[in-house]
LUMSE-819164 format. One record per atom (N, C-alpha, C): residue in three letters; x, y, z. Coordinates in steps of 0.1 Angstrom, whole numbers, plus 5000, padded with zeros to 4 digits. Atoms other than C-alpha are relative to their C-alpha. Layout:
ALAXYZ
...
//
This chain:
MET500549915010
MET119462632373
MET500949994988
TYR499050015011
TYR122662622353
TYR499949874993
LYS500150145006
LYS122362242348
LYS498849994991
ARG501250015007
ARG118762282337
ARG500150074986
SER499949935013
SER119662542310
SER500949924990
ILE499250085009
ILE122362312297
ILE499149894994
ILE500850115004
ILE119862022295
ILE499050054989
THR501049945009
THR117262252278
THR500750034987
ALA499349975012
ALA119862362253
ALA500349884992
VAL499850135007
VAL120762002245
VAL498849954993
MET501350055006
MET117161912240
MET499650074988
ILE500449925011
ILE116562202217
ILE500949964988
SER499150045011
SER119662092197
SER499649874994
VAL500450145005
VAL118461732194
VAL498750024992
MET501349995008
MET114961842183
MET500350074987
SER499649935013
SER116562072157
SER500649904990
MET499450105009
MET118661782144
MET498949914994
ILE501150095005
ILE115561562141
ILE499250074989
ALA500749925010
ALA113661832123
ALA500750014987
ASN499249985012
ASN116461892099
ASN500349874993
ALA499850135006
ALA116961522094
ALA498949964990
GLN501250045008
GLN113561482079
GLN499850104988
THR500049915012
THR114361722050
THR501049944990
GLY499050045010
GLY116361682018
GLY499549874993
THR500250125008
THR116561361998
THR500349885008
TRP499850134993
TRP116161012013
TRP499649894990
SER500250115009
SER116260681995
SER500049865008
GLY499950144995
GLY115660312002
GLY499549904990
LYS500450115009
LYS114859971987
LYS498849935005
LEU501250074996
LEU111459811988
LEU500149864994
ASP500050145005
ASP111359431986
ASP498549954999
VAL501450045003
VAL108059331969
VAL500049864994
GLN500150145005
GLN107758951966
GLN501349964992
GLY498750045006
GLY111458911958
GLY500550104989
THR499649905010
THR111559211934
THR500450135008
THR499549894993
THR113659501947
THR499750134992
LEU500349875006
LEU112459861939
LEU500650115008
SER499449884993
SER114360171947
SER499050115001
LEU500849884998
LEU112360471961
LEU500850115005
VAL499349884996
VAL113560821965
VAL499050115003
PHE500949894995
PHE111761091985
PHE500850135001
HIS499549864999
HIS112461461980
HIS499150075009
LEU500949954990
LEU111061612011
LEU500050165001
ASP499849855000
ASP112161982006
ASP499050074991
GLY500649915009
GLY110362271991
GLY498549995000
GLU501550005000
GLU106762351982
GLU499449894992
ASN500650115008
ASN106362061958
ASN500949875003
PRO499250124998
PRO107861751975
PRO499549894991
SER500350105010
SER107961441953
SER500749875003
MET499450134999
MET108961081950
MET500449954986
ASP499650065013
ASP110860891923
ASP500049855003
SER499850155000
SER110760521915
SER500949974988
PRO499150015011
PRO113960501895
PRO500049874992
ASP500150135007
ASP113660131886
ASP498949994991
GLN501250005009
GLN110360201870
GLN500050124991
GLY499949885008
GLY111560521853
GLY499050115003
ALA501049904996
ALA109060731873
ALA500750115008
GLU499449894993
GLU110161071885
GLU498950115003
GLY500949884997
GLY108461371902
GLY498649975004
ILE501450044996
ILE105461181916
ILE499650095013
PRO500449914989
PRO103661441939
PRO499749925013
ILE500350064987
ILE103561361976
ILE499650105010
GLN500449914989
GLN102161512008
GLN500749965012
VAL499150034989
VAL104461532038
VAL499450065013
SER500449944987
SER103461572074
SER500949945011
ARG499150054989
ARG105261522108
ARG499150005012
PRO500950014988
PRO102761402134
PRO500750025013
ALA499249984987
ALA105461412161
ALA501450044996
SER498749955003
SER108961552163
SER500949904993
ASN499150105005
ASN110561222154
ASN499449914990
THR500750085010
THR108061082129
THR499750084988
ILE500349945013
ILE107161142093
ILE498949924993
LYS501050075008
LYS104161052072
LYS499950064986
VAL500049965014
VAL104161062034
VAL498849934993
ILE501250055008
ILE100961022013
ILE500350024985
ILE499849995014
ILE101260941976
ILE498749984993
PRO501450025004
PRO097761011963
PRO499849934987
SER500250065013
SER098260901927
SER500249855000
LEU499750144999
LEU099460561938
LEU499149935011
GLY500750064989
GLY097060511967
GLY500949935010
ALA498950054991
ALA100160461989
ALA500450105010
SER499549924989
SER101660592020
SER501349945006
TYR498850054993
TYR104860572041
TYR499950075014
GLU499949954986
GLU105160622079
GLU501349955006
GLY498750044994
GLY108560622096
GLY500450085012
VAL499549944988
VAL110460712127
VAL501550024998
TRP498649975001
TRP113760892127
TRP500849945011
MET499150074991
MET116560682143
MET501450014997
ILE498649975002
ILE119860852139
ILE500549964986
ARG499650015014
ARG120760892102
ARG499249904992
GLN500950085008
GLN117960672090
GLN498650015005
ILE501450004997
ILE114160662089
ILE499549864998
VAL500550145001
VAL112660322097
VAL498550005000
GLY501449995000
GLY109160272087
GLY499349894991
THR500850105008
THR106460092066
THR499450074988
PHE500649955012
PHE105360152030
PHE498749924998
THR501350075001
THR101660062024
THR499450044987
GLN500849985012
GLN099760021991
GLN499149894998
MET501050105003
MET096559841983
MET499949905011
ASN500250084989
ASN096259702018
ASN501249905003
ALA498850074998
ALA099759552015
ALA501150095006
SER499049924993
SER102559672038
SER501449934999
PHE498650055001
PHE106359642034
PHE500950095008
PRO499149914993
PRO109159752056
PRO500950084990
LEU499249915008
LEU111160042042
LEU500950095009
THR499149924993
THR114260202057
THR500750104990
LEU499449905008
LEU115460532043
LEU501350055005
THR498749934996
THR118960682044
THR500250124992
PRO499949875007
PRO120061032034
PRO500749984986
GLY499450005013
GLY120861101998
GLY499349904990
GLU500450095010
GLU120260911966
GLU501149924994
ASN498950095005
ASN122360611957
ASN499849974986
LYS500050025014
LYS122860631920
LYS501049914995
PRO499050095005
PRO124460341902
PRO501050074991
ALA499049945009
ALA127660421884
ALA499749984985
ARG500250015014
ARG127560481847
ARG501450024993
PRO498649985004
PRO131260421837
PRO500150034985
GLN499949975015
GLN130560441799
GLN499650144996
THR500449865004
THR129060791800
THR501250084997
PRO498849935004
PRO131461011781
PRO500450125010
LYS499549894992
LYS133561251801
LYS501250084993
PRO498949925006
PRO135861541789
PRO501349965005
PRO500049935013
PRO138261601774
PRO499749904988
TYR500450085011
TYR136861481741
TYR501050024988
PRO499149985012
PRO139061411710
PRO499250034987
TYR500949965011
TYR136261551687
TYR499350125004
GLN500749884999
GLN134161851682
GLN498549975000
THR501550015001
THR130361901688
THR499550144996
GLU500749885004
GLU127962161674
GLU498549985004
GLU501450004997
GLU124562251687
GLU499250044987
VAL500849975013
VAL121962251658
VAL498650005003
SER501450004999
SER118362321654
SER499449994985
PHE500650015013
PHE116062231625
PHE498549995002
THR501450004999
THR112362241618
THR499349904991
ASN500950095008
ASN109662001606
ASN498650065001
GLY501349924999
GLY106562211599
GLY500150105011
ASP500049904989
ASP105862401631
ASP500849945012
ILE499250074990
ILE108062161652
ILE501550044999
VAL498549975000
VAL111562281662
VAL500749895008
LEU499250114995
LEU114062011669
LEU501450045003
ASN498749964996
ASN117262061688
ASN500949885002
GLY499250114999
GLY120261841687
GLY501550035001
THR498549995000
THR124061781688
THR500649924989
LEU499250065011
LEU126261711658
LEU501449985006
THR498750044996
THR129361521668
THR500949974989
LEU499150005012
LEU132261561644
LEU501449955004
PRO498750054997
PRO135361341646
PRO501150094995
ALA498849935005
ALA138861481641
ALA500249984985
GLY499850015014
GLY139561561605
GLY498749984992
CYS501350025007
CYS135861561596
CYS499950074987
SER500149945014
SER135061631559
SER498749954994
ARG501250055006
ARG132261571534
ARG500149854998
GLU499950155002
GLU133661211529
GLU499849925013
THR500250074987
THR133161131566
THR498649955001
PRO501350064999
PRO130260891571
PRO499350065012
VAL500849944989
VAL127461041593
VAL498749925002
LEU501250074996
LEU124460881611
LEU499050095007
VAL501149944992
VAL121161031622
VAL499649895010
MET500450094989
MET120260871656
MET498650025003
VAL501449994998
VAL116660791661
VAL499649915013
THR500350074988
THR115360701696
THR498849904999
GLY501150095000
GLY112860441706
GLY498750075005
SER501349944997
SER109260491717
SER500050085013
GLY500049904989
GLY108360761742
GLY500750124997
ILE499349875003
ILE109461121743
ILE501350005008
GLN498750014994
GLN113161111750
GLN501050114995
ASN499149905004
ASN116061351749
ASN501149944990
ARG499050035010
ARG118961341724
ARG500949885004
ASP499150104995
ASP120961101746
ASP499249875002
GLU500950114998
GLU117960861747
GLU500149955015
GLU499750024986
GLU118360891785
GLU498949925007
ILE500950094993
ILE116760621806
ILE500749945012
PHE499450064988
PHE117460511842
PHE501450055002
GLY498749954998
GLY120460731843
GLY501049964989
HIS499250035012
HIS121860571811
HIS499850104989
LYS500149915012
LYS122660781780
LYS500649924988
PRO499550085010
PRO122960521753
PRO500550074987
PHE499649935012
PHE123060761724
PHE501350095002
ALA498849934997
ALA125760971741
ALA501249914999
VAL498950115001
VAL127860651745
VAL500349964986
LEU499850045014
LEU127260551709
LEU500750124992
ALA499449895008
ALA128060901695
ALA501550025004
ASP498649994996
ASP131260911716
ASP500949894993
ALA499250115006
ALA132460571704
ALA500150014985
LEU500049985014
LEU131560641668
LEU501050114996
ALA499149885003
ALA133360981668
ALA501549965002
ARG498650054998
ARG136560811682
ARG500449914989
ALA499750095012
ALA136260571652
ALA499950074987
GLY500049925012
GLY135960861627
GLY498750014993
ILE501450005006
ILE132160851622
ILE499250115007
ALA500849894995
ALA129961161627
ALA498649955003
THR501450034996
THR126461161643
THR499350125002
LEU501049894995
LEU123461381648
LEU499049935008
ARG501050044991
ARG121361311678
ARG499250125004
TYR500849894998
TYR118361521686
TYR498949975010
ASP501150034990
ASP115661561713
ASP498749974991
ASP501350035006
ASP112261401703
ASP499150125000
ARG501149904999
ARG109361631694
ARG499349985013
GLY500650014988
GLY107661701726
GLY500950015012
TYR499149994989
TYR110761691748
TYR500350155004
ALA499849864995
ALA110962011769
ALA499350104991
MET500849925009
MET108262151746
MET498650025007
GLU501449974995
GLU105062331757
GLU499049974989
GLY501150035010
GLY101862221740
GLY500349874993
GLY500050135007
GLY101161921718
GLY499649895009
ASN500450124993
ASN099861581728
ASN500849894995
PRO499150115004
PRO102561311726
PRO499249884995
LEU500850125004
LEU099861041723
LEU499350024987
ALA500649975013
ALA098461211692
ALA501049984989
TRP499050025010
TRP101761181674
TRP500249844998
THR499850145004
THR102460851656
THR501449974995
THR498750045005
THR105460661643
THR500350084987
SER499849935012
SER104960841610
SER500550145003
ASP499549874997
ASP105561181627
ASP501449995004
PHE498650014996
PHE108761061643
PHE500949964988
LYS499350035012
LYS109860911610
LYS500250134991
SER499949875008
SER109161251593
SER501150095006
ASP498949924994
ASP111461421618
ASP501449954996
ALA498750065003
ALA114261171611
ALA500350034985
ASP499949975015
ASP113661231573
ASP500650144998
VAL499549875001
VAL114261601578
VAL501450015005
ALA498650014995
ALA117361531598
ALA501049954990
VAL499150065010
VAL118761321570
VAL500250114989
ASP499949905010
ASP118061601545
ASP501050115004
LEU499149894994
LEU119861851568
LEU501449954998
LEU498650055001
LEU122961631567
LEU500549994986
ARG499650015014
ARG122861581530
ARG500750134994
ASN499349885005
ASN123961941526
ASN501450015004
ARG498749994995
ARG127161871544
ARG500849874999
PHE499350135001
PHE128061501540
PHE499549924987
ASP500350085012
ASP128161261510
ASP499349875004
ARG500550134996
ARG127260941529
ARG499250025014
VAL500949984989
VAL124260971553
VAL499349875003
GLY500750124996
GLY122960671573
GLY499150035012
VAL500949994989
VAL120460611601
VAL500349895010
ILE499950104989
ILE120960431634
ILE498950025009
GLY501249994991
GLY117860361654
GLY499949895010
HIS500250104989
HIS116960181686
HIS498549985002
SER501350044998
SER113759991691
SER499050064989
GLU500849945011
GLU111060201673
GLU500850084990
GLY499049935009
GLY113960401659
GLY500649914990
GLY499550105010
GLY115260081643
GLY498949984989
THR501050015009
THR111860041627
THR499950124990
ILE499949885008
ILE112060401614
ILE501149994990
ALA498850015009
ALA115560331600
ALA499649914988
LEU500450105011
LEU114160031580
LEU499050074990
MET501049935009
MET111260251567
MET500750104991
LEU499349915008
LEU113660521556
LEU500949934989
ALA499250085010
ALA115860261539
ALA499249954989
ALA500950055010
ALA112960121520
ALA499650124990
GLU500349885008
GLU112260481507
GLU501250064994
LYS498749965006
LYS115860511496
LYS500550135006
LYS499649884993
LYS116460791521
LYS501449995007
ALA498850034992
ALA119460631538
ALA501049924991
ASP499050075008
ASP122760511523
ASP500449875008
PHE499850124992
PHE123160251551
PHE499250025014
ILE500749984987
ILE121360181584
ILE500549895010
VAL499750094989
VAL121960021618
VAL498749995008
CYS501350024993
CYS118859871634
CYS500349925013
LEU499750064987
LEU119359801672
LEU498749975007
ALA501250044993
ALA116659601689
ALA498750054993
GLY501149955008
GLY114259701661
GLY498849914999
MET501350075002
MET110659601657
MET499849984985
VAL500250035014
VAL110159431623
VAL498649944998
VAL501450055001
VAL106959231629
VAL499050105005
SER501049904997
SER103659411636
SER500050045014
GLY500149954986
GLY103059621666
GLY499149915009
ALA500950084993
ALA100159401676
ALA500849875005
GLU499250124996
GLU102459091676
GLU501050035011
THR498949964990
THR105159281695
THR499450025014
LEU500649974988
LEU102759401722
LEU499549875007
VAL500450134995
VAL101359041727
VAL501349935006
SER498750064996
SER104958911729
SER500650065012
GLN499549924988
GLN105959181754
GLN499349955012
ASN500850044989
ASN103059081777
ASN500349865004
ARG499750144997
ARG103858711774
ARG501349995007
SER498750014994
SER107458751782
SER500050065015
ALA500049944987
ALA106858991811
ALA499249915011
LEU500850094991
LEU104158761827
LEU500849885004
LEU499350124997
LEU106258451824
LEU501250035009
LEU498949964991
LEU109258631839
LEU499650035014
ALA500549974987
ALA107158741868
ALA499449885007
GLY500450124994
GLY106258381875
GLY498549964998
VAL501450045003
VAL102658381861
VAL499949874993
PRO500150135006
PRO101658021852
PRO499850024985
GLU500149995015
GLU101957951814
GLU498650004995
GLU501450015005
GLU098257861810
GLU499350135003
VAL500749874998
VAL097158191826
VAL500650104991
THR499449915010
THR099658381805
THR499449994986
GLU500550035013
GLU098458221773
GLU498550054999
GLU501449965000
GLU094758291782
GLU500050154999
TYR499949855000
TYR095658661788
TYR500450044986
CYS499649975013
CYS097458671755
CYS499049984989
ARG501250025009
ARG094458531737
ARG499050115000
LEU500949884999
LEU092358811751
LEU500650124994
LEU499449885006
LEU094859071740
LEU500049994985
GLU500150025014
GLU095058921705
GLU498750044994
LYS501349975004
LYS091358941702
LYS499750155000
ALA500349864998
ALA091159291715
ALA500850094989
PHE499249935010
PHE093959411692
PHE499449994986
ASP500650035013
ASP092259251662
ASP498750094998
VAL501249925001
VAL088959431670
VAL500450154999
GLN499649865001
GLN090759761675
GLN500450034985
VAL499649975014
VAL092259731640
VAL498949984990
ASN500950045010
ASN089459561621
ASN498550035003
GLY501449974996
GLY086359671641
GLY499349885006
GLY500850114993
GLY083759461660
GLY499850045014
MET500349984986
MET082859421696
MET501249955008
MET498950034992
MET085659421722
MET499649885009
PRO500350114991
PRO085959091741
PRO499850045014
ASP500349984986
ASP084659071776
ASP501049925008
PRO499050074992
PRO087458981801
PRO499449895009
ASP500750104991
ASP084858791822
ASP499849874993
ASP500150125008
ASP084658541794
ASP501349925000
TYR498750064999
TYR088258451801
TYR500449965014
ASN499650054987
ASN089658251830
ASN501250065005
LEU498849924996
LEU091858521844
LEU499850055014
PRO500249934987
PRO092558661879
PRO499650144998
LYS500549865000
LYS091159001888
LYS501150104996
GLU498949915003
GLU094559171885
GLU500250014985
LEU499850005014
LEU094959071849
LEU498850064992
LYS501249935006
LYS091359181841
LYS500150155001
GLN499849864998
GLN092159521855
GLN501150054991
ASN498949965009
ASN095359541835
ASN499550004986
TYR500550005013
TYR093459451804
TYR499250144997
GLN500849875002
GLN091159761809
GLN501050124998
ALA499049895002
ALA094259981812
ALA500749994986
VAL499550025014
VAL095659831780
VAL499150064990
LEU501049955009
LEU092459911762
LEU500050154999
ASN499949864999
ASN092660271773
ASN501250064992
GLN498849965007
GLN096160291759
GLN499949984985
VAL500050045014
VAL095560121725
VAL499050094992
ARG501049925007
ARG092760361717
ARG500650144997
THR499349885003
THR095260651716
THR500550004986
PRO499550005014
PRO096360761681
PRO501349924998
TYR498650065001
TYR099960651688
TYR499949855000
LEU500050154999
LEU099260291699
LEU499049944990
SER501050055010
SER096260251676
SER500849984986
LYS499250015012
LYS098660321647
LYS501149895001
LEU498950094998
LEU101460111662
LEU499549854998
LEU500650135002
LEU099159801662
LEU500149954985
THR500050035014
THR099059811624
THR501450014993
LEU498649985006
LEU102759901618
LEU500749874998
ASP499450135004
ASP104459611600
ASP500950034988
VAL499049975010
VAL107659671580
VAL500449894991
ARG499650125008
ARG107959321566
ARG499750024985
PRO500349995014
PRO106259411533
PRO501050104993
LEU499149895005
LEU108859701529
LEU501449944998
LEU498750045000
LEU111959491533
LEU500649974986
ALA499550035013
ALA112259381497
ALA500450134992
ASP499749875007
ASP112559751487
ASP501450065005
ILE498749944995
ILE115759801508
ILE501249944992
THR498850045008
THR118859801487
THR501350055007
CYS498849964994
CYS121259971511
CYS500549905011
PRO499650104990
PRO123459781536
PRO499350025013
VAL500750014987
VAL121759681569
VAL500849935010
LEU499550074988
LEU123259601603
LEU498949995010
ALA501150024990
ALA120659451627
ALA500549925011
LEU499650074988
LEU121459351663
LEU498950005010
ASN501050014990
ASN118959221688
ASN500549915011
GLY499650084989
GLY119559081723
GLY499249885002
THR500750134997
THR118658721732
THR499150005012
LYS500849994988
LYS117258831765
LYS499150125000
ASP500949885002
ASP115159121751
ASP498649955002
ILE501450034998
ILE111659091765
ILE499050104994
GLN500849905006
GLN110359391747
GLN499849984985
VAL500050035014
VAL111259301711
VAL500749874998
ASP499550135001
ASP111658931706
ASP501049984989
HIS498950015010
HIS114958861688
HIS499849904989
GLU500250115010
GLU113958541670
GLU499150044989
ASN501049975010
ASN110858661653
ASN500450124991
ASN499749885008
ASN112259001643
ASN501349984991
LEU498950035009
LEU115658881631
LEU499749914989
ASP500450105010
ASP114158591613
ASP499250084988
ALA500849925010
ALA111758841595
ALA501050084991
LEU499049935008
LEU114859041584
LEU500749904991
ARG499350095008
ARG116658731572
ARG499149954988
ILE501050045011
ILE113558631551
ILE499850114990
GLY500549895008
GLY112658971539
GLY501050084992
LEU499049925006
LEU115959141530
LEU500649924988
LYS499450065011
LYS117459061496
LYS501449965004
ALA498750054996
ALA120658861499
ALA501150104996
SER498949915002
SER123659081502
SER501149985010
HIS498850014991
HIS127159051516
HIS500150115009
ALA499949884992
ALA126659391530
ALA499150005013
HIS500850014989
HIS123959291554
HIS500649915011
HIS499550084988
HIS124859161589
HIS498950005010
ILE501050024991
ILE122159021611
ILE500449915011
GLU499450074989
GLU123158901646
GLU499250015013
ALA500550004987
ALA121658801679
ALA501150015010
ILE498949984990
ILE123758931708
ILE499649925013
GLU500350094989
GLU123858661734
GLU500150075014
GLY500149944987
GLY122758771769
GLY499750145001
ALA500349864999
ALA121759121760
ALA498550035001
ASN501449964999
ASN118459291769
ASN499650104989
HIS500549915010
HIS116459551750
HIS500950124999
LEU499049895001
LEU118959831759
LEU501349954995
LEU498750065005
LEU121659591746
LEU501150015010
GLN499050024989
GLN123259561780
GLN500149855003
ASN499950134995
ASN124659241792
ASN499249995013
CYS501050004989
CYS122059121818
CYS499949865005
MET500450134994
MET120758841840
MET498749954995
THR501350045003
THR117058831832
THR499450064988
GLY500649935010
GLY116159091807
GLY498850095005
ALA501149934994
ALA113559241830
ALA500350155000
VAL499949855001
VAL112859621827
VAL500650055013
THR499549954987
THR113559661865
THR501549985001
GLU498650035000
GLU117059531858
GLU500850114994
TYR499349905008
TYR117959821835
TYR500850095008
ARG499449904992
ARG118760071862
ARG501249945008
THR499050064991
THR120759831884
THR501349964993
ILE498950045008
ILE123159741855
ILE500950134998
GLU499149885002
GLU126159981854
GLU500350024986
GLU499749995014
GLU126959901818
GLU498850064992
THR501049945008
THR125060121793
THR499749934987
ILE500150075012
ILE125759931761
ILE501149895000
SER499050115001
SER127559591756
SER501150044991
PRO498849975008
PRO131159651744
PRO499949924987
LYS500150085013
LYS130459371718
LYS499150074990
VAL500849935010
VAL127659581703
VAL500750124995
LEU499249885005
LEU129859891701
LEU501049954990
GLU499050055009
GLU132659691685
GLU499449954987
THR500750055013
THR130259521660
THR499650124991
VAL500449895007
VAL128759851650
VAL501150074993
ILE498949935006
ILE132060021645
ILE500749934989
ALA499350095010
ALA133659731627
ALA499250004987
TRP500950005012
TRP130659711603
TRP500150134992
LEU500049875007
LEU130560081595
LEU501450034994
SER498649975005
SER134360091590
SER500449924988
ALA499650105010
ALA134259811565
ALA499650054986
PHE500349955014
PHE132760021536
PHE499950165000
//
């Protein structure tokens, strides 16, 4: 009787351990045809969720059940996917299934986050101020970073993020590029203002209804705000933010600008180029890639100029690319992308008289460095103050990289190439 009670107690203890093990946060790596994707499952609470950090997706709703004491089943309705696993002492061994394809997936406790050694850490040799300003009925919140000995003569930059609704640090995949930039610039005696995009942590509003013009207007207001306090006000923008910096320079709103991975050619050209680079990088044959790009070019032209949309069945394409085309059509019909297709700053370049620094990475698959830097070289008036440079081996985030693929962004510990930081600081310090 005594022995039985001991055994029973042990069994209860083990069952409790198993139940508790299947809670909290668990993570693993999914190998899909040679591409590794990290998945994170948050199993606790009333609203369990899944993250796909390598794809920048967070908080995907999931349904969790436990068919037996040592098993777990997760349904991801929005993805048409599921996971079934068995608890086996500090790991869950199972299978991830999506679209009739199954892949082994082993989960371990916690979330393995890559190191971000460049993210600033206190103590800081500079001061910061929290600021708020308005553009119409939009309230924008940000951080003003002030170097030691800051005065009216200190140069200051408005920082403008790329496409998508982002916070003031331009945070993506755990990286905080604008925080790193602001820190480096402050240490070099240069002030900055970075702010959350309209729509970030904001109730109401439709982000897809806002266009580049709206985000440019916000940056314009930020420049005016700084004019009350500083004599020299510039703009530093990344990606679409670089495009906005060029637009503000053409309107004589900025005293100097820094364009990082900026889009200079039209949005339509950029989107076609993005798709071409991504497909080739994924191993899609060149002839199939070019056929798909021809379809996109025709569709974008119709979206801009009118006419009948091309039928994907008229093109020699696999089913997956035809389905992707339909998704692209849905996106380009939104106000944001519809406007982006026609956005082309090349005609504005001749109006720019302030100094311009432009840096693009040679492995950028989102904004092609050759076409965009060449457009700047042709369009900008000759000036010793301009500096246009391709950063060898850098991706769209201006990280040193291997392939330039978006899925690589998260795995790279570096947030910004030191060469980029050094080039920006040296150029700004020269005048």
